[in-house]
C-alpha positions as CSV (number, residue, x, y, z in Angstrom):
1,X,0.0,0.0,0.0
2,X,1.4,3.4,-1.0
3,X,2.0,5.8,1.9
4,X,-0.1,9.0,2.0
5,X,3.2,11.0,1.6
6,X,3.8,9.2,-1.7
7,X,0.4,10.0,-3.0
8,X,0.7,13.6,-1.9
9,X,3.9,14.0,-3.8
10,X,2.4,12.5,-6.9
11,X,-0.5,15.0,-6.6
12,X,2.0,17.9,-6.2
13,X,3.3,17.4,-9.7
14,X,-0.1,18.1,-11.3
15,X,-1.2,21.2,-9.3
16,X,-3.4,23.1,-9.2
17,X,-6.4,21.0,-9.7
18,X,-7.9,21.6,-13.2
19,X,-11.2,23.5,-13.2
20,X,-12.8,21.0,-15.5
21,X,-12.0,18.2,-13.1
22,X,-13.6,20.1,-10.3
23,X,-16.7,20.6,-12.3
24,X,-17.0,16.9,-13.0
25,X,-16.4,15.8,-9.3
26,X,-18.4,18.5,-7.5
27,X,-21.2,20.9,-8.0
28,X,-19.3,23.6,-9.8
29,X,-20.0,27.3,-9.8
30,X,-18.0,30.2,-8.4
31,X,-15.5,29.9,-5.5
32,X,-15.2,32.0,-2.4
33,X,-11.5,31.3,-2.3
34,X,-9.0,31.8,-5.1
35,X,-9.2,28.9,-7.5
36,X,-5.5,29.0,-8.3
37,X,-4.8,28.3,-4.6
38,X,-7.0,25.1,-4.5
39,X,-4.7,22.1,-4.9
40,X,-5.3,18.5,-5.7
41,X,-4.0,16.4,-2.8
42,X,-3.5,13.3,-4.9
43,X,-5.9,10.6,-3.6
44,X,-9.0,12.2,-5.3
45,X,-12.6,12.4,-4.0
46,X,-13.1,9.9,-1.2
47,X,-9.6,8.5,-1.9
48,X,-9.1,9.1,1.8
49,X,-12.3,7.4,3.0
50,X,-14.3,8.9,5.8
51,X,-15.6,6.6,8.5
52,X,-19.4,6.8,8.4
53,X,-20.4,4.0,10.8
54,X,-17.8,4.0,13.5
55,X,-17.7,1.3,16.1
56,X,-16.5,1.8,19.6
57,X,-14.8,-0.1,22.3
58,X,-14.3,0.5,26.1
59,X,-11.5,2.5,27.6
60,X,-9.9,-0.8,28.7
61,X,-9.9,-2.2,25.2
62,X,-8.7,1.1,23.8
63,X,-5.6,0.9,26.0
64,X,-4.4,-2.0,23.8
65,X,-4.0,0.3,20.8
66,X,-4.0,3.9,22.0
67,X,-0.9,5.1,23.9
68,X,-1.4,7.4,26.8
69,X,0.7,10.1,25.0
70,X,-1.3,9.9,21.7
71,X,-3.6,12.8,20.9
72,X,-7.3,12.2,20.7
73,X,-10.4,14.3,20.0
74,X,-13.0,14.1,22.7
75,X,-16.8,14.7,22.5
76,X,-19.2,14.5,25.4
77,X,-23.0,14.7,25.1
78,X,-25.9,13.5,27.2
79,X,-23.5,11.5,29.4
80,X,-21.8,9.8,26.5
81,X,-18.1,10.4,26.2
82,X,-16.2,9.4,23.0
83,X,-12.6,9.7,21.9
84,X,-11.4,9.7,18.3
85,X,-7.6,8.9,18.1
86,X,-5.3,10.8,15.8
87,X,-3.9,7.5,14.7
88,X,-7.2,6.7,13.0
89,X,-8.0,10.3,11.9
90,X,-4.6,10.5,10.2
91,X,-5.8,7.9,7.7
92,X,-9.5,9.0,7.4
93,X,-9.7,12.7,8.4
94,X,-13.5,12.6,8.9
95,X,-15.6,10.4,11.2
96,X,-19.3,10.9,10.9
97,X,-21.0,10.0,14.1
98,X,-24.1,10.3,16.3
99,X,-23.4,11.1,19.9
100,X,-26.5,11.1,22.0
101,X,-28.9,13.5,20.3
102,X,-26.3,15.3,18.1
103,X,-25.0,14.4,14.7
104,X,-21.4,15.3,14.5
105,X,-18.6,15.0,11.9
106,X,-15.2,14.9,13.7
107,X,-13.0,16.6,11.0
108,X,-9.2,16.4,11.3
109,X,-6.6,17.8,8.9
110,X,-3.2,16.1,9.6
111,X,-1.4,18.8,7.5
112,X,-2.6,21.7,9.6
113,X,-3.1,19.8,12.9
114,X,-6.7,21.0,13.2
115,X,-9.5,19.0,14.8
116,X,-13.0,20.5,14.7
117,X,-16.5,19.1,15.5
118,X,-18.9,19.9,12.7
119,X,-22.7,19.8,12.9
120,X,-24.0,17.4,10.3
121,X,-27.3,19.3,10.2
122,X,-26.9,21.5,7.2
123,X,-29.6,23.6,5.7
124,X,-32.2,21.8,8.0
125,X,-31.2,18.4,6.7
126,X,-28.8,15.8,8.1
127,X,-25.8,14.9,5.9
128,X,-22.4,13.3,6.1
129,X,-19.1,14.8,5.1
130,X,-16.4,13.3,2.9
131,X,-12.9,14.1,1.9
132,X,-12.9,16.0,-1.4
133,X,-9.2,15.4,-2.0
134,X,-8.7,19.1,-2.4
135,X,-6.7,21.5,-0.2
136,X,-6.6,25.2,0.4
137,X,-3.7,26.6,2.3
138,X,-2.7,23.0,2.8
139,X,-6.0,22.5,4.8
140,X,-8.7,20.0,4.3
141,X,-11.7,20.8,2.1
142,X,-14.5,18.5,3.0
143,X,-17.6,18.1,0.9
144,X,-21.1,17.3,2.0
145,X,-22.8,14.4,0.4
146,X,-26.3,16.0,0.3
147,X,-25.4,18.9,-2.0
148,X,-21.9,18.0,-3.2
149,X,-20.7,21.4,-2.0
150,X,-17.2,22.0,-0.9
151,X,-16.3,23.4,2.5
152,X,-13.2,24.9,4.1
153,X,-12.3,23.3,7.4
154,X,-10.4,26.2,8.9
155,X,-12.7,28.9,7.5
156,X,-15.7,27.1,8.8
157,X,-17.8,27.8,5.8
158,X,-18.9,26.5,2.4
159,X,-16.6,27.8,-0.4
160,X,-18.1,26.2,-3.5
161,X,-21.5,24.8,-4.7
162,X,-25.1,25.5,-3.9
163,X,-24.4,26.2,-0.2
164,X,-21.5,28.6,-0.8
165,X,-21.4,31.2,2.0
166,X,-23.1,29.0,4.5
167,X,-21.4,28.8,7.9
168,X,-21.0,25.4,9.4
169,X,-22.4,24.7,12.9
170,X,-19.9,23.6,15.5
171,X,-20.0,21.0,18.3
172,X,-17.4,21.4,21.1
173,X,-14.5,19.0,21.1
174,X,-11.5,18.8,23.4
175,X,-8.2,17.7,21.9
176,X,-5.8,16.2,24.4
177,X,-3.8,13.1,25.1
178,X,-5.5,9.7,25.6
179,X,-4.0,9.7,29.1
180,X,-5.5,13.1,30.0
181,X,-8.9,12.3,28.3
182,X,-9.4,9.0,30.2
183,X,-8.6,10.7,33.5
184,X,-11.3,13.2,32.7
185,X,-13.8,10.6,31.5
186,X,-13.0,7.1,32.8
187,X,-16.1,5.7,31.2
188,X,-15.2,7.0,27.8
189,X,-15.6,4.9,24.6
190,X,-13.0,5.1,21.9
191,X,-13.2,4.5,18.2
192,X,-12.2,0.9,17.4
193,X,-9.2,0.2,15.2
194,X,-11.3,-2.4,13.5
195,X,-12.7,0.1,11.0
196,X,-13.3,-2.2,8.1
197,X,-10.5,-0.6,6.1
198,X,-7.0,-2.0,5.6
199,X,-4.8,0.6,7.3
200,X,-1.8,0.3,9.6
201,X,-3.0,2.5,12.4
202,X,0.4,2.0,14.2
203,X,2.1,3.9,11.4
204,X,2.1,7.7,11.0
205,X,1.7,8.2,7.3
206,X,3.4,11.6,6.9
207,X,7.0,10.8,7.8
208,X,8.7,13.6,9.8
209,X,6.0,16.2,9.1
210,X,5.2,16.9,12.7
211,X,8.7,17.6,13.7
212,X,10.1,19.2,10.6
213,X,9.2,22.9,10.6
214,X,10.4,23.4,7.0
215,X,8.3,20.7,5.5
216,X,5.0,21.7,3.9
217,X,3.6,19.6,1.1
218,X,1.6,22.4,-0.5
219,X,1.9,26.1,-1.0
220,X,0.3,28.6,1.5
221,X,-0.7,32.2,0.8
222,X,1.1,33.8,3.7
223,X,4.0,32.7,5.9
224,X,4.2,33.8,9.5
225,X,7.6,33.2,11.1
226,X,7.0,34.7,14.5
227,X,6.8,31.2,16.1
228,X,8.0,27.8,14.9
229,X,5.7,26.5,12.1
230,X,4.5,23.3,13.8
231,X,4.0,24.8,17.3
232,X,0.5,23.9,18.5
233,X,-1.6,26.8,19.4
234,X,-5.2,27.4,20.4
235,X,-6.7,29.9,18.0
236,X,-9.9,31.8,18.4
237,X,-11.8,34.1,16.1
238,X,-14.2,36.9,17.1
239,X,-15.7,38.4,14.0
240,X,-12.8,39.1,11.6
241,X,-10.3,39.2,14.5
242,X,-8.1,36.2,15.4
243,X,-5.7,35.5,18.3
244,X,-3.7,32.5,19.2
245,X,-2.6,31.1,22.6
246,X,0.5,28.8,22.3
247,X,-0.1,25.6,24.3
248,X,3.3,26.2,25.8
249,X,2.0,29.4,27.4
250,X,-0.3,27.5,29.8
251,X,2.7,25.8,31.5
252,X,2.4,23.0,34.1
253,X,-0.8,22.3,35.9
254,X,-4.0,24.2,34.8
255,X,-3.8,27.9,33.9
256,X,-6.7,30.4,33.3
257,X,-6.1,33.3,31.0
258,X,-8.6,36.2,31.2
259,X,-8.5,38.2,28.0
260,X,-10.5,40.4,25.7
261,X,-10.6,39.7,22.0
262,X,-12.2,42.2,19.6
263,X,-14.2,43.7,22.5
264,X,-15.4,40.3,23.8
265,X,-14.4,39.1,27.3
266,X,-12.8,35.7,26.9
267,X,-11.5,33.0,29.2
268,X,-9.0,30.5,28.0
269,X,-8.0,27.5,30.2
270,X,-5.5,24.9,29.5
271,X,-2.3,23.1,30.4
272,X,0.9,22.3,28.6
273,X,1.7,19.4,30.8
274,X,-1.8,17.9,30.4
275,X,-1.9,19.0,26.8
276,X,-5.3,20.7,26.3
277,X,-6.6,24.2,25.8
278,X,-10.2,25.5,25.3
279,X,-11.8,29.0,25.3
280,X,-15.2,30.5,26.1
281,X,-16.8,33.9,26.4
282,X,-16.1,35.2,29.9
283,X,-19.7,36.2,30.6
284,X,-22.5,34.0,32.0
285,X,-25.7,33.5,30.0
286,X,-27.3,36.5,31.7
287,X,-24.4,38.8,30.8
288,X,-22.6,38.8,34.2
289,X,-18.9,39.1,33.8
290,X,-17.2,36.4,35.8
291,X,-13.8,36.1,37.3
292,X,-12.2,32.7,37.0
293,X,-9.6,30.8,38.9
294,X,-7.9,27.5,37.8
295,X,-8.7,24.3,39.6
296,X,-5.9,21.8,40.0
297,X,-6.1,18.0,40.1
298,X,-9.9,17.9,39.7
299,X,-10.4,17.0,36.0
300,X,-12.7,17.3,34.2
301,X,-13.3,20.4,36.4
302,X,-10.8,23.1,35.4
303,X,-11.9,26.4,37.0
304,X,-14.1,28.1,39.6
305,X,-15.4,31.6,39.7
306,X,-16.1,34.5,42.0
307,X,-19.7,33.3,42.6
308,X,-18.7,29.8,43.8
309,X,-19.4,27.9,40.6
310,X,-17.2,25.2,39.3
311,X,-16.8,24.6,35.5
312,X,-15.7,21.6,33.5
313,X,-13.5,21.5,30.4
314,X,-16.6,21.9,28.2
315,X,-17.6,25.1,29.9
316,X,-20.5,23.5,31.9
317,X,-21.2,24.6,35.5
318,X,-21.3,21.4,37.6
319,X,-21.9,23.0,41.0
320,X,-22.7,26.4,42.5
321,X,-25.6,28.8,41.9
322,X,-25.2,28.5,38.1
323,X,-25.1,24.7,38.1
324,X,-26.3,23.4,34.7
325,X,-25.4,26.6,32.9
326,X,-23.1,26.6,29.8
327,X,-20.5,29.2,28.9
328,X,-20.7,30.3,25.3
329,X,-18.0,28.7,23.3
330,X,-16.1,30.9,20.9
331,X,-15.0,29.7,17.4
332,X,-11.7,28.2,18.2
333,X,-9.6,25.1,17.9
334,X,-6.0,23.9,18.2
335,X,-3.8,23.8,15.1
336,X,-0.2,24.4,13.9
337,X,0.9,28.0,14.2
338,X,1.7,28.2,10.4
339,X,-1.9,27.3,9.6
340,X,-3.4,30.0,11.8
341,X,-0.8,32.4,10.4
342,X,-1.8,31.8,6.7
343,X,-5.5,31.9,7.3
344,X,-5.3,35.0,9.6
345,X,-2.4,37.1,8.5
346,X,-1.3,39.6,11.3
347,X,-3.2,37.7,14.0
348,X,-2.3,38.6,17.6
349,X,-0.2,36.2,19.6
350,X,-0.8,35.9,23.4
351,X,2.3,36.5,25.4
352,X,2.7,35.7,29.1
């Protein structure tokens, strides 16, 4: 079986993707992104197959094939906790799932290191997402199977087809290590490595890509050299404004960062040692501005506030006068620094 790196390099020779081939494979029409910056990744439409009927095993069974240090993408809804390992997402990039009462597509781009939970309810109808085989700024361009429209993972919108201009709905995810995730949610399920596809999930298919800052497989529109290219950062967008928080800035233990982004009070909470970071608006549902303090060694609880509430990693109050309330999530996710830099030139970088 050819490695993904080999297929990518074959695709690189014949770039950019020909417009006539786009018309044949997808819905056609005008693009909201420059067509000459849309590249063919090589495998073609569904050449990297999404997982549409994932099966799950227990935490104990997951320990047999997921190392504690491996990154996973976690979702919790209605008491159901699920983990989607990078080792499987590296080969499939999209897992379409139903978690409790929500339909979610866990989308992951190995080339930008971005994991985002997409709502599969699009234009009032449920759909699944697939891998188009196209890339923009070396980032995944999914397509939805209901309309055959093409979406941008990092832009969070549809960029071609009948739904062009539509924003995707988001479901909260927490990206962290398997060791940290199962300490947060010991009853978690994890995607089985028995996916029905012939893949070696013990093998990382992109060589030294994660550690080699100079290695990008495809062109990007803007290079930002203020931080190492493959540093992992939590990025947030408020309107047209973007800011990133390097995972390293959270340090050991759990740290809370109170900030204001584009006039919106924001609280970011994370840990370099535990390898997670998330962000929410810093106001309660009734508009009250809260003051947060980090909680240590109480996962999944990560912070308390000046009213005596305690909040978990998904921004849910689990105790105190606001028990049951939910902090409003901002549009944000973890990714490589270079990826945030090319999508949001001139973005602000948080400094301790």
